Every structure is written in C-alpha cells, then in structure tokens.
mmCIF file of the C-alpha atoms, coordinates in Angstrom:
data_MODEL
# 
_entry.id   MODEL 
# 
loop_
_atom_site.group_PDB 
_atom_site.id 
_atom_site.type_symbol 
_atom_site.label_atom_id 
_atom_site.label_alt_id 
_atom_site.label_comp_id 
_atom_site.label_asym_id 
_atom_site.label_entity_id 
_atom_site.label_seq_id 
_atom_site.pdbx_PDB_ins_code 
_atom_site.Cartn_x 
_atom_site.Cartn_y 
_atom_site.Cartn_z 
_atom_site.occupancy 
_atom_site.B_iso_or_equiv 
_atom_site.pdbx_formal_charge 
_atom_site.auth_seq_id 
_atom_site.auth_comp_id 
_atom_site.auth_asym_id 
_atom_site.auth_atom_id 
_atom_site.pdbx_PDB_model_num 
ATOM 1   C CA . MET A 1 1   ? -15.917 -25.255 -66.939 1.00 0.00 ? 1   MET A CA 1 
ATOM 2   C CA . ARG A 1 2   ? -12.992 -23.026 -66.103 1.00 0.00 ? 2   ARG A CA 1 
ATOM 3   C CA . ARG A 1 3   ? -14.921 -21.728 -63.035 1.00 0.00 ? 3   ARG A CA 1 
ATOM 4   C CA . VAL A 1 4   ? -15.523 -25.252 -61.769 1.00 0.00 ? 4   VAL A CA 1 
ATOM 5   C CA . ALA A 1 5   ? -11.827 -26.127 -62.079 1.00 0.00 ? 5   ALA A CA 1 
ATOM 6   C CA . ALA A 1 6   ? -10.766 -22.923 -60.353 1.00 0.00 ? 6   ALA A CA 1 
ATOM 7   C CA . ALA A 1 7   ? -13.217 -23.511 -57.528 1.00 0.00 ? 7   ALA A CA 1 
ATOM 8   C CA . ALA A 1 8   ? -11.977 -27.090 -57.070 1.00 0.00 ? 8   ALA A CA 1 
ATOM 9   C CA . ALA A 1 9   ? -8.343  -25.984 -56.983 1.00 0.00 ? 9   ALA A CA 1 
ATOM 10  C CA . SER A 1 10  ? -8.887  -23.296 -54.338 1.00 0.00 ? 10  SER A CA 1 
ATOM 11  C CA . ARG A 1 11  ? -9.719  -23.574 -50.611 1.00 0.00 ? 11  ARG A CA 1 
ATOM 12  C CA . PHE A 1 12  ? -13.243 -22.615 -51.543 1.00 0.00 ? 12  PHE A CA 1 
ATOM 13  C CA . THR A 1 13  ? -15.340 -25.614 -52.421 1.00 0.00 ? 13  THR A CA 1 
ATOM 14  C CA . PHE A 1 14  ? -18.082 -26.097 -54.911 1.00 0.00 ? 14  PHE A CA 1 
ATOM 15  C CA . SER A 1 15  ? -21.068 -28.170 -53.933 1.00 0.00 ? 15  SER A CA 1 
ATOM 16  C CA . ALA A 1 16  ? -24.599 -28.742 -55.027 1.00 0.00 ? 16  ALA A CA 1 
ATOM 17  C CA . ALA A 1 17  ? -25.736 -26.255 -52.392 1.00 0.00 ? 17  ALA A CA 1 
ATOM 18  C CA . GLY A 1 18  ? -23.490 -23.573 -53.868 1.00 0.00 ? 18  GLY A CA 1 
ATOM 19  C CA . VAL A 1 19  ? -20.075 -22.021 -53.404 1.00 0.00 ? 19  VAL A CA 1 
ATOM 20  C CA . LYS A 1 20  ? -18.614 -21.310 -49.970 1.00 0.00 ? 20  LYS A CA 1 
ATOM 21  C CA . LEU A 1 21  ? -17.376 -17.766 -50.177 1.00 0.00 ? 21  LEU A CA 1 
ATOM 22  C CA . PHE A 1 22  ? -15.365 -17.713 -46.982 1.00 0.00 ? 22  PHE A CA 1 
ATOM 23  C CA . GLN A 1 23  ? -13.806 -20.382 -44.869 1.00 0.00 ? 23  GLN A CA 1 
ATOM 24  C CA . ILE A 1 24  ? -12.616 -18.835 -41.654 1.00 0.00 ? 24  ILE A CA 1 
ATOM 25  C CA . GLU A 1 25  ? -10.688 -20.936 -39.135 1.00 0.00 ? 25  GLU A CA 1 
ATOM 26  C CA . GLU A 1 26  ? -8.692  -20.418 -35.978 1.00 0.00 ? 26  GLU A CA 1 
ATOM 27  C CA . PRO A 1 27  ? -4.909  -20.857 -36.521 1.00 0.00 ? 27  PRO A CA 1 
ATOM 28  C CA . ASP A 1 28  ? -5.013  -24.336 -34.926 1.00 0.00 ? 28  ASP A CA 1 
ATOM 29  C CA . GLY A 1 29  ? -8.194  -25.227 -36.796 1.00 0.00 ? 29  GLY A CA 1 
ATOM 30  C CA . GLY A 1 30  ? -10.482 -25.317 -33.781 1.00 0.00 ? 30  GLY A CA 1 
ATOM 31  C CA . PRO A 1 31  ? -12.792 -22.794 -32.125 1.00 0.00 ? 31  PRO A CA 1 
ATOM 32  C CA . ALA A 1 32  ? -11.512 -20.648 -29.257 1.00 0.00 ? 32  ALA A CA 1 
ATOM 33  C CA . ASP A 1 33  ? -12.510 -21.776 -25.746 1.00 0.00 ? 33  ASP A CA 1 
ATOM 34  C CA . PRO A 1 34  ? -14.983 -19.288 -24.259 1.00 0.00 ? 34  PRO A CA 1 
ATOM 35  C CA . ARG A 1 35  ? -14.057 -20.483 -20.763 1.00 0.00 ? 35  ARG A CA 1 
ATOM 36  C CA . ALA A 1 36  ? -10.404 -19.614 -21.195 1.00 0.00 ? 36  ALA A CA 1 
ATOM 37  C CA . PRO A 1 37  ? -9.182  -16.736 -19.029 1.00 0.00 ? 37  PRO A CA 1 
ATOM 38  C CA . GLY A 1 38  ? -9.043  -13.314 -20.643 1.00 0.00 ? 38  GLY A CA 1 
ATOM 39  C CA . ALA A 1 39  ? -6.305  -10.732 -20.348 1.00 0.00 ? 39  ALA A CA 1 
ATOM 40  C CA . ALA A 1 40  ? -5.162  -9.461  -16.956 1.00 0.00 ? 40  ALA A CA 1 
ATOM 41  C CA . ILE A 1 41  ? -4.910  -5.723  -16.332 1.00 0.00 ? 41  ILE A CA 1 
ATOM 42  C CA . GLY A 1 42  ? -3.586  -3.339  -13.744 1.00 0.00 ? 42  GLY A CA 1 
ATOM 43  C CA . ILE A 1 43  ? -5.906  -0.637  -12.398 1.00 0.00 ? 43  ILE A CA 1 
ATOM 44  C CA . ASP A 1 44  ? -4.698  2.319   -10.385 1.00 0.00 ? 44  ASP A CA 1 
ATOM 45  C CA . ALA A 1 45  ? -7.657  3.321   -8.208  1.00 0.00 ? 45  ALA A CA 1 
ATOM 46  C CA . GLY A 1 46  ? -5.453  5.244   -5.772  1.00 0.00 ? 46  GLY A CA 1 
ATOM 47  C CA . SER A 1 47  ? -5.430  8.574   -7.627  1.00 0.00 ? 47  SER A CA 1 
ATOM 48  C CA . THR A 1 48  ? -8.116  11.035  -8.647  1.00 0.00 ? 48  THR A CA 1 
ATOM 49  C CA . GLU A 1 49  ? -8.587  9.345   -12.050 1.00 0.00 ? 49  GLU A CA 1 
ATOM 50  C CA . ILE A 1 50  ? -8.394  5.617   -12.841 1.00 0.00 ? 50  ILE A CA 1 
ATOM 51  C CA . GLU A 1 51  ? -5.533  4.444   -15.055 1.00 0.00 ? 51  GLU A CA 1 
ATOM 52  C CA . VAL A 1 52  ? -5.744  1.106   -16.776 1.00 0.00 ? 52  VAL A CA 1 
ATOM 53  C CA . ALA A 1 53  ? -2.716  -0.773  -18.070 1.00 0.00 ? 53  ALA A CA 1 
ATOM 54  C CA . CYS A 1 54  ? -1.768  -4.093  -19.605 1.00 0.00 ? 54  CYS A CA 1 
ATOM 55  C CA . SER A 1 55  ? 1.581   -5.855  -19.741 1.00 0.00 ? 55  SER A CA 1 
ATOM 56  C CA . ILE A 1 56  ? 2.945   -8.332  -22.242 1.00 0.00 ? 56  ILE A CA 1 
ATOM 57  C CA . GLY A 1 57  ? 6.327   -9.845  -21.581 1.00 0.00 ? 57  GLY A CA 1 
ATOM 58  C CA . GLY A 1 58  ? 6.885   -7.435  -18.720 1.00 0.00 ? 58  GLY A CA 1 
ATOM 59  C CA . ASN A 1 59  ? 6.380   -4.380  -20.906 1.00 0.00 ? 59  ASN A CA 1 
ATOM 60  C CA . GLY A 1 60  ? 3.438   -2.361  -19.643 1.00 0.00 ? 60  GLY A CA 1 
ATOM 61  C CA . VAL A 1 61  ? 1.380   0.232   -21.505 1.00 0.00 ? 61  VAL A CA 1 
ATOM 62  C CA . VAL A 1 62  ? -1.335  2.535   -20.196 1.00 0.00 ? 62  VAL A CA 1 
ATOM 63  C CA . LEU A 1 63  ? -4.553  1.945   -22.154 1.00 0.00 ? 63  LEU A CA 1 
ATOM 64  C CA . ALA A 1 64  ? -6.597  4.877   -23.375 1.00 0.00 ? 64  ALA A CA 1 
ATOM 65  C CA . ASP A 1 65  ? -10.002 5.279   -24.983 1.00 0.00 ? 65  ASP A CA 1 
ATOM 66  C CA . ARG A 1 66  ? -10.232 5.675   -28.737 1.00 0.00 ? 66  ARG A CA 1 
ATOM 67  C CA . GLU A 1 67  ? -9.860  9.169   -30.105 1.00 0.00 ? 67  GLU A CA 1 
ATOM 68  C CA . GLY A 1 68  ? -13.183 10.935  -29.988 1.00 0.00 ? 68  GLY A CA 1 
ATOM 69  C CA . PHE A 1 69  ? -14.545 8.572   -27.305 1.00 0.00 ? 69  PHE A CA 1 
ATOM 70  C CA . GLU A 1 70  ? -12.385 9.634   -24.376 1.00 0.00 ? 70  GLU A CA 1 
ATOM 71  C CA . ARG A 1 71  ? -13.984 9.344   -20.965 1.00 0.00 ? 71  ARG A CA 1 
ATOM 72  C CA . ALA A 1 72  ? -12.575 10.494  -17.673 1.00 0.00 ? 72  ALA A CA 1 
ATOM 73  C CA . LEU A 1 73  ? -12.820 7.701   -15.087 1.00 0.00 ? 73  LEU A CA 1 
ATOM 74  C CA . LEU A 1 74  ? -12.922 9.684   -11.871 1.00 0.00 ? 74  LEU A CA 1 
ATOM 75  C CA . VAL A 1 75  ? -12.327 7.762   -8.664  1.00 0.00 ? 75  VAL A CA 1 
ATOM 76  C CA . PRO A 1 76  ? -15.175 8.148   -6.172  1.00 0.00 ? 76  PRO A CA 1 
ATOM 77  C CA . ALA A 1 77  ? -14.601 8.837   -2.480  1.00 0.00 ? 77  ALA A CA 1 
ATOM 78  C CA . PRO A 1 78  ? -13.575 5.787   -0.457  1.00 0.00 ? 78  PRO A CA 1 
ATOM 79  C CA . GLU A 1 79  ? -16.939 5.873   1.364   1.00 0.00 ? 79  GLU A CA 1 
ATOM 80  C CA . ALA A 1 80  ? -18.880 5.819   -1.947  1.00 0.00 ? 80  ALA A CA 1 
ATOM 81  C CA . GLU A 1 81  ? -21.427 3.072   -2.525  1.00 0.00 ? 81  GLU A CA 1 
ATOM 82  C CA . LYS A 1 82  ? -20.420 -0.198  -4.097  1.00 0.00 ? 82  LYS A CA 1 
ATOM 83  C CA . ALA A 1 83  ? -22.560 0.625   -7.165  1.00 0.00 ? 83  ALA A CA 1 
ATOM 84  C CA . GLN A 1 84  ? -20.375 3.660   -7.982  1.00 0.00 ? 84  GLN A CA 1 
ATOM 85  C CA . TRP A 1 85  ? -17.202 1.579   -7.746  1.00 0.00 ? 85  TRP A CA 1 
ATOM 86  C CA . GLN A 1 86  ? -18.778 -1.170  -9.835  1.00 0.00 ? 86  GLN A CA 1 
ATOM 87  C CA . GLU A 1 87  ? -19.691 1.324   -12.571 1.00 0.00 ? 87  GLU A CA 1 
ATOM 88  C CA . LEU A 1 88  ? -16.089 2.581   -12.533 1.00 0.00 ? 88  LEU A CA 1 
ATOM 89  C CA . PHE A 1 89  ? -14.633 -0.931  -12.794 1.00 0.00 ? 89  PHE A CA 1 
ATOM 90  C CA . GLU A 1 90  ? -17.058 -1.778  -15.649 1.00 0.00 ? 90  GLU A CA 1 
ATOM 91  C CA . ALA A 1 91  ? -15.800 1.323   -17.505 1.00 0.00 ? 91  ALA A CA 1 
ATOM 92  C CA . ALA A 1 92  ? -12.180 0.362   -16.853 1.00 0.00 ? 92  ALA A CA 1 
ATOM 93  C CA . LYS A 1 93  ? -12.844 -3.202  -18.110 1.00 0.00 ? 93  LYS A CA 1 
ATOM 94  C CA . THR A 1 94  ? -14.561 -1.845  -21.229 1.00 0.00 ? 94  THR A CA 1 
ATOM 95  C CA . ARG A 1 95  ? -11.634 0.505   -21.912 1.00 0.00 ? 95  ARG A CA 1 
ATOM 96  C CA . ALA A 1 96  ? -9.207  -2.383  -21.715 1.00 0.00 ? 96  ALA A CA 1 
ATOM 97  C CA . GLU A 1 97  ? -11.303 -4.743  -23.838 1.00 0.00 ? 97  GLU A CA 1 
ATOM 98  C CA . ARG A 1 98  ? -11.695 -2.128  -26.561 1.00 0.00 ? 98  ARG A CA 1 
ATOM 99  C CA . ALA A 1 99  ? -8.001  -1.233  -26.551 1.00 0.00 ? 99  ALA A CA 1 
ATOM 100 C CA . LEU A 1 100 ? -6.868  -4.865  -26.521 1.00 0.00 ? 100 LEU A CA 1 
ATOM 101 C CA . ALA A 1 101 ? -9.645  -6.232  -28.741 1.00 0.00 ? 101 ALA A CA 1 
ATOM 102 C CA . ARG A 1 102 ? -9.990  -9.262  -26.472 1.00 0.00 ? 102 ARG A CA 1 
ATOM 103 C CA . PRO A 1 103 ? -11.807 -10.177 -23.253 1.00 0.00 ? 103 PRO A CA 1 
ATOM 104 C CA . VAL A 1 104 ? -10.420 -9.079  -19.894 1.00 0.00 ? 104 VAL A CA 1 
ATOM 105 C CA . SER A 1 105 ? -11.108 -11.262 -16.895 1.00 0.00 ? 105 SER A CA 1 
ATOM 106 C CA . HIS A 1 106 ? -8.484  -10.553 -14.178 1.00 0.00 ? 106 HIS A CA 1 
ATOM 107 C CA . ALA A 1 107 ? -7.110  -7.448  -12.459 1.00 0.00 ? 107 ALA A CA 1 
ATOM 108 C CA . VAL A 1 108 ? -4.615  -6.223  -9.910  1.00 0.00 ? 108 VAL A CA 1 
ATOM 109 C CA . ILE A 1 109 ? -6.010  -3.107  -8.229  1.00 0.00 ? 109 ILE A CA 1 
ATOM 110 C CA . VAL A 1 110 ? -3.883  -0.397  -6.635  1.00 0.00 ? 110 VAL A CA 1 
ATOM 111 C CA . LEU A 1 111 ? -5.504  1.150   -3.547  1.00 0.00 ? 111 LEU A CA 1 
ATOM 112 C CA . GLY A 1 112 ? -5.115  4.639   -2.226  1.00 0.00 ? 112 GLY A CA 1 
ATOM 113 C CA . PRO A 1 113 ? -3.351  5.337   1.052   1.00 0.00 ? 113 PRO A CA 1 
ATOM 114 C CA . SER A 1 114 ? -6.579  5.739   3.025   1.00 0.00 ? 114 SER A CA 1 
ATOM 115 C CA . ALA A 1 115 ? -8.112  2.423   1.991   1.00 0.00 ? 115 ALA A CA 1 
ATOM 116 C CA . ASP A 1 116 ? -8.832  0.243   4.978   1.00 0.00 ? 116 ASP A CA 1 
ATOM 117 C CA . GLY A 1 117 ? -10.211 -3.308  5.223   1.00 0.00 ? 117 GLY A CA 1 
ATOM 118 C CA . ASP A 1 118 ? -13.811 -2.235  4.652   1.00 0.00 ? 118 ASP A CA 1 
ATOM 119 C CA . VAL A 1 119 ? -12.908 -0.228  1.578   1.00 0.00 ? 119 VAL A CA 1 
ATOM 120 C CA . SER A 1 120 ? -10.733 -3.047  0.235   1.00 0.00 ? 120 SER A CA 1 
ATOM 121 C CA . GLY A 1 121 ? -13.638 -5.516  0.592   1.00 0.00 ? 121 GLY A CA 1 
ATOM 122 C CA . LYS A 1 122 ? -16.036 -3.120  -1.098  1.00 0.00 ? 122 LYS A CA 1 
ATOM 123 C CA . LEU A 1 123 ? -13.632 -2.574  -4.021  1.00 0.00 ? 123 LEU A CA 1 
ATOM 124 C CA . ARG A 1 124 ? -13.049 -6.313  -4.417  1.00 0.00 ? 124 ARG A CA 1 
ATOM 125 C CA . ALA A 1 125 ? -16.800 -7.000  -4.456  1.00 0.00 ? 125 ALA A CA 1 
ATOM 126 C CA . ALA A 1 126 ? -17.437 -4.140  -6.901  1.00 0.00 ? 126 ALA A CA 1 
ATOM 127 C CA . ALA A 1 127 ? -14.730 -5.334  -9.291  1.00 0.00 ? 127 ALA A CA 1 
ATOM 128 C CA . GLU A 1 128 ? -16.021 -8.902  -9.170  1.00 0.00 ? 128 GLU A CA 1 
ATOM 129 C CA . ALA A 1 129 ? -19.580 -7.662  -9.821  1.00 0.00 ? 129 ALA A CA 1 
ATOM 130 C CA . ALA A 1 130 ? -18.123 -5.832  -12.870 1.00 0.00 ? 130 ALA A CA 1 
ATOM 131 C CA . GLY A 1 131 ? -16.758 -9.142  -14.188 1.00 0.00 ? 131 GLY A CA 1 
ATOM 132 C CA . LEU A 1 132 ? -13.159 -8.840  -13.011 1.00 0.00 ? 132 LEU A CA 1 
ATOM 133 C CA . GLU A 1 133 ? -11.575 -11.506 -10.894 1.00 0.00 ? 133 GLU A CA 1 
ATOM 134 C CA . VAL A 1 134 ? -9.304  -9.651  -8.478  1.00 0.00 ? 134 VAL A CA 1 
ATOM 135 C CA . ILE A 1 135 ? -5.910  -11.334 -8.377  1.00 0.00 ? 135 ILE A CA 1 
ATOM 136 C CA . ARG A 1 136 ? -4.515  -8.954  -5.785  1.00 0.00 ? 136 ARG A CA 1 
ATOM 137 C CA . LEU A 1 137 ? -5.223  -5.691  -4.008  1.00 0.00 ? 137 LEU A CA 1 
ATOM 138 C CA . ILE A 1 138 ? -2.058  -3.690  -3.452  1.00 0.00 ? 138 ILE A CA 1 
ATOM 139 C CA . ARG A 1 139 ? -1.183  -0.355  -1.875  1.00 0.00 ? 139 ARG A CA 1 
ATOM 140 C CA . LYS A 1 140 ? 0.864   2.257   -3.755  1.00 0.00 ? 140 LYS A CA 1 
ATOM 141 C CA . ARG A 1 141 ? 3.565   2.209   -1.067  1.00 0.00 ? 141 ARG A CA 1 
ATOM 142 C CA . GLU A 1 142 ? 4.194   -1.471  -1.871  1.00 0.00 ? 142 GLU A CA 1 
ATOM 143 C CA . LEU A 1 143 ? 5.091   -0.632  -5.513  1.00 0.00 ? 143 LEU A CA 1 
ATOM 144 C CA . PRO A 1 144 ? 8.415   0.698   -6.828  1.00 0.00 ? 144 PRO A CA 1 
ATOM 145 C CA . ALA A 1 145 ? 8.452   4.486   -6.543  1.00 0.00 ? 145 ALA A CA 1 
ATOM 146 C CA . SER A 1 146 ? 10.063  4.840   -9.946  1.00 0.00 ? 146 SER A CA 1 
ATOM 147 C CA . SER A 1 147 ? 7.105   3.417   -11.930 1.00 0.00 ? 147 SER A CA 1 
ATOM 148 C CA . LYS A 1 148 ? 3.500   4.383   -12.549 1.00 0.00 ? 148 LYS A CA 1 
ATOM 149 C CA . ALA A 1 149 ? 1.181   2.430   -10.316 1.00 0.00 ? 149 ALA A CA 1 
ATOM 150 C CA . ALA A 1 150 ? -1.012  1.130   -13.141 1.00 0.00 ? 150 ALA A CA 1 
ATOM 151 C CA . LEU A 1 151 ? 2.050   -0.161  -15.072 1.00 0.00 ? 151 LEU A CA 1 
ATOM 152 C CA . ALA A 1 152 ? 3.503   -1.906  -12.045 1.00 0.00 ? 152 ALA A CA 1 
ATOM 153 C CA . ALA A 1 153 ? 0.085   -3.455  -11.306 1.00 0.00 ? 153 ALA A CA 1 
ATOM 154 C CA . ALA A 1 154 ? -0.150  -4.666  -14.946 1.00 0.00 ? 154 ALA A CA 1 
ATOM 155 C CA . VAL A 1 155 ? 3.209   -6.423  -14.694 1.00 0.00 ? 155 VAL A CA 1 
ATOM 156 C CA . ILE A 1 156 ? 2.080   -8.082  -11.428 1.00 0.00 ? 156 ILE A CA 1 
ATOM 157 C CA . ALA A 1 157 ? -1.247  -9.081  -13.045 1.00 0.00 ? 157 ALA A CA 1 
ATOM 158 C CA . GLU A 1 158 ? 0.563   -10.670 -15.998 1.00 0.00 ? 158 GLU A CA 1 
ATOM 159 C CA . ASP A 1 159 ? 2.740   -12.678 -13.624 1.00 0.00 ? 159 ASP A CA 1 
ATOM 160 C CA . LEU A 1 160 ? -0.104  -13.882 -11.399 1.00 0.00 ? 160 LEU A CA 1 
ATOM 161 C CA . ALA A 1 161 ? -2.856  -14.369 -14.018 1.00 0.00 ? 161 ALA A CA 1 
ATOM 162 C CA . PRO A 1 162 ? -3.915  -17.906 -14.886 1.00 0.00 ? 162 PRO A CA 1 
ATOM 163 C CA . ARG A 1 163 ? -2.576  -19.199 -18.178 1.00 0.00 ? 163 ARG A CA 1 
ATOM 164 C CA . PRO A 1 164 ? -4.803  -20.681 -20.868 1.00 0.00 ? 164 PRO A CA 1 
ATOM 165 C CA . GLU A 1 165 ? -4.439  -24.433 -21.087 1.00 0.00 ? 165 GLU A CA 1 
# 
C-alpha cells in the first residue's frame, strides 16, 4: 500500500500496464524541432591544418577532438578534388558536433590567399555536400590581424546564422 501511495505522489505514475520508470521531457514540454538550424561554426581552411571554432555571445573558442581521438585535419592543395575537400569538411563538422554535443548546420569558411573563384566554388560545393550550409566565404586579409582566423569566422558565423524560431 505504501508503494502505491508513493508512486501516486511522485511524477512517476502507476497504471495497470506497470510503472513508468522515467519521464523525460524537453524544458518547454515539447519535442525539439529536427528542422531547426544547428550551430554555426567558423572554419579556417587557409592554413596547413584546419581549425574549427564556435562562438557564443561573441566569445569564440577553438574546438578540438577528445583526448585520445585527436586527428590532424590537413588542408589539401587548392587544386585537390572536391571529394578531398568534402572529406575534410565532414571531419570538421564531426569535430564540432562532438565538441558541442549538438548538430552543426552552418559555417563561415576562411580561404587561403591563393583561392580564386574556381577554388571558392569548389569549397562551397564540398562544404554543402558535407552537410554545411556556407553562410560566407571570406579571405584572411578581410579579418582583423589581431585574431585567429577560425575565431573571427566563428563570431561572424554566429552573427549571420539563422535563429531558431
């Protein structure tokens, strides 16, 4: 009898089918919208190794792989095939999603000094094939010299990214 009263008084409910052990809800009580935009990141593809960063409230942080699972994300030559760039952007997206524990859907990509229109188009197509909507492609010389390119790109990405409704 005591168990029945305790079950009735708690958030857990007792029914003929049995006892619900867990009742997990979103803070507002409804499910999350799978079509809502994910996080926006900054990617520095203008160096020898990719750096991925995220910004919240204008404060950027470079994202790293978990300890023991580090992976160098080496930037291919500008004339590399789209498939190589796509693989690199997929790895950058995975790094960000693991570090942030949430989906990533948008990116600002920093280009190297030798990137021309053809390279820019190839990088945009590769990033979009990797599941990243490119908000903006930007050259390093357009960023403040005092900051890391990935961090500056992350702040821009945060400002330009679509907001969940």
